[in-house]
C-alpha positions in Angstrom: -39.6 43.4 89.5 -41.4 46.7 89.2 -44.4 46.8 87.0 -46.3 49.8 85.6 -50.0 49.8 85.0 -51.3 50.3 81.4 -54.0 52.7 80.6 -57.3 51.5 79.2 -56.6 50.9 75.5 -58.3 52.8 72.8 -60.8 51.2 70.5 -58.8 48.6 68.5 -58.4 48.8 64.7 -60.2 46.3 62.5 -59.0 42.7 63.1 -55.8 41.8 61.4 -55.8 38.8 59.1 -55.3 35.5 60.9 -52.0 33.7 60.9 -51.4 30.1 61.7 -48.6 28.1 63.3 -46.6 26.5 60.6 -44.0 24.5 62.5 -43.0 24.0 66.2 -39.9 22.4 67.5 -38.1 22.1 70.8 -34.7 23.8 70.8 -32.3 23.7 73.9 -30.8 27.2 74.3 -27.5 27.9 76.0 -25.9 31.4 76.3 -22.3 32.3 76.6 -22.6 32.8 80.4 -23.9 29.3 80.8 -27.6 30.0 81.2 -29.6 27.3 79.5 -33.3 26.7 79.0 -35.5 24.7 76.5 -37.5 26.8 74.0 -40.5 25.8 71.9 -39.7 27.6 68.6 -42.6 28.3 66.3 -42.9 29.6 62.8 -46.0 31.0 61.1 -48.0 31.2 57.9 -50.1 34.2 56.9 -48.0 37.0 58.4 -48.8 40.2 56.6 -45.3 41.3 55.8 -44.2 37.8 54.5 -41.1 37.8 56.7 -39.8 34.8 58.8 -40.6 35.9 62.3 -40.3 33.5 65.2 -41.9 32.9 68.6 -39.9 31.3 71.4 -42.2 29.7 74.0 -40.4 29.7 77.3 -41.4 28.3 80.7 -44.1 25.8 81.7 -47.1 27.8 80.6 -46.2 27.5 76.9 -45.7 23.7 76.9 -48.3 21.2 75.8 -48.4 19.6 79.3 -49.0 22.9 81.1 -51.5 22.5 83.9 -52.7 26.1 84.0 -56.4 26.4 83.9 -58.1 29.2 81.9 -58.7 31.1 85.2 -54.9 30.7 86.0 -54.1 32.2 82.6 -56.4 35.2 83.1 -54.9 35.9 86.6 -51.3 35.3 85.5 -50.9 36.7 82.0 -48.1 35.5 79.7 -44.9 37.6 79.9 -44.1 38.7 76.3 -41.2 40.5 74.8 -41.3 41.9 71.2 -37.5 41.7 70.3 -36.4 43.3 67.1 -33.7 41.4 65.3 -30.2 42.8 65.8 -27.5 40.7 64.2 -24.7 42.9 65.5 -25.9 42.9 69.1 -27.6 39.5 69.4 -25.0 37.4 67.5 -21.8 39.3 67.5 -22.0 41.0 70.9 -21.8 44.6 69.6 -21.8 47.2 72.4 -23.1 50.0 70.2 -26.6 49.0 71.4 -28.2 47.1 74.3 -30.0 44.5 72.2 -27.9 41.4 73.1 -28.1 41.9 76.8 -31.8 42.7 76.6 -32.5 39.5 74.7 -30.5 37.4 77.2 -32.3 39.1 80.1 -35.7 38.5 78.5 -35.1 34.8 77.9 -34.4 34.2 81.5 -37.2 36.3 82.9 -39.7 34.8 80.5 -38.5 31.2 81.2 -39.1 31.9 84.9 -42.5 33.6 84.5 -43.8 31.7 81.4 -44.5 33.4 78.1 -43.1 34.2 74.7 -40.2 36.1 73.1 -41.3 37.2 69.6 -38.2 37.5 67.5 -39.1 40.1 64.8 -37.1 40.5 61.6 -37.0 44.3 61.9 -33.2 45.1 61.9 -32.2 48.7 62.6 -35.7 49.7 63.7 -37.0 48.5 60.4 -34.4 49.8 58.0 -32.4 46.5 57.5 -28.9 45.5 58.2 -27.1 47.5 55.5 -29.3 50.5 56.4 -28.3 50.2 60.0 -24.6 50.1 59.1 -25.1 53.2 57.0 -26.7 54.8 59.9 -23.8 53.8 62.2 -21.5 55.6 59.7 -23.6 58.8 60.0 -23.6 58.4 63.8 -19.8 58.4 63.7 -20.0 61.8 62.0 -22.2 63.2 64.8 -25.8 62.4 64.1 -27.8 60.5 66.7 -29.6 57.2 66.0 -32.9 58.8 65.0 -31.5 61.6 62.9 -29.2 59.1 61.1 -32.2 57.0 60.0 -34.1 60.1 58.8 -31.0 61.3 56.9 -31.0 58.1 55.0 -34.6 58.6 53.9 -36.2 56.3 56.5 -38.5 57.0 59.4 -36.8 57.4 62.8 -38.5 54.2 63.8 -40.1 52.2 61.0 -41.3 49.2 63.0 -44.8 48.0 62.8 -46.1 45.4 65.2 -49.0 44.0 63.2 -47.3 40.7 62.8 -46.8 40.5 66.6 -50.5 40.8 67.1 -51.1 38.1 64.5 -48.5 35.8 66.2 -50.1 36.4 69.6 -53.5 35.5 68.3 -52.2 32.3 66.7 -50.6 31.4 70.0 -53.9 32.0 71.7 -52.5 34.6 74.1 -55.6 36.4 75.4 -53.7 38.9 77.7 -50.1 39.6 78.3 -47.6 41.5 80.4 -45.3 43.4 78.0 -41.5 43.3 78.8 -40.3 46.6 77.4 -39.1 50.1 78.1 -40.6 51.3 74.8 -44.1 52.9 75.1 -44.7 52.7 71.3 -44.9 48.9 71.5 -47.7 49.0 74.1 -49.5 51.7 72.1 -49.4 49.8 68.8 -50.5 46.6 70.4 -53.4 48.3 72.0 -54.5 49.8 68.7 -54.3 46.3 67.2 -56.6 45.0 69.9 -54.1 43.2 72.1 -54.9 43.2 75.8 -51.6 44.4 77.5 -52.4 44.2 81.2 -49.1 45.7 82.4 -45.7 46.8 81.3 -42.6 45.2 82.9 -39.4 47.3 82.5 -36.2 45.7 81.3 -32.8 46.4 82.9 -30.6 49.3 81.7 -27.6 47.7 80.1 -25.3 50.7 79.7 -21.6 50.8 78.8 -19.2 53.5 77.4 -20.0 52.5 73.8 -23.8 52.7 74.0 -24.3 55.5 76.6 -25.1 58.1 74.0 -27.4 55.7 72.2 -29.4 54.9 75.3 -29.6 58.6 76.3 -31.1 59.4 72.9 -33.6 56.6 73.3 -34.7 58.0 76.6 -34.8 61.7 75.5 -36.2 61.3 72.0 -37.9 57.9 72.0 -39.6 58.3 75.4 -38.1 55.0 76.6 -38.9 54.6 80.2 -35.6 54.3 81.9 -33.1 56.6 83.6 -29.4 56.6 83.1 -27.2 57.3 86.1 -25.3 60.6 85.9 
């Protein structure tokens, strides 16, 4: 698994308000392809946007009985994915995006390495489910995924990862390896004072239905993957 180094982060912004863990419960996960793993699912109080974001603790390092010492944790940072909610892809298996396959891949990788999947309620890059469907209609008329959001009066990408920084602090994650192809996630986390030690790329889950979408993410969103010609 190739990992890219992360530049020294800029001076962080003032500390975000603290969040606390509200509830935690063990949930056995099983995907349609048969992969199964237990997850420690956590909810939070005090998140700045008031939404119901979740953290899934996966792998031994996130359990109460983990034997990792503080030195082990420094030398082996938690693997973390910030996964924005996608009802159409995560639940219904839509092929217009790569969200469902990315989530499935992330759960297995994190369960093996140890870390967290933060499930963030930011549908449609922050414009909501109905907004995303409206954007799909504009994409069917020729606009790309970014221009469609802008045409509806939204930002091309309205996601803010302040709540992710709050969640990581509540989980006592001191340093992390970020599982992502999106450089904006690492940049925002660095500005929020999160120590991202490295970036781990996800796979490229391309099909006929999402090829244009992925090409646009690479060319306009600076996502760090290449599509085969």
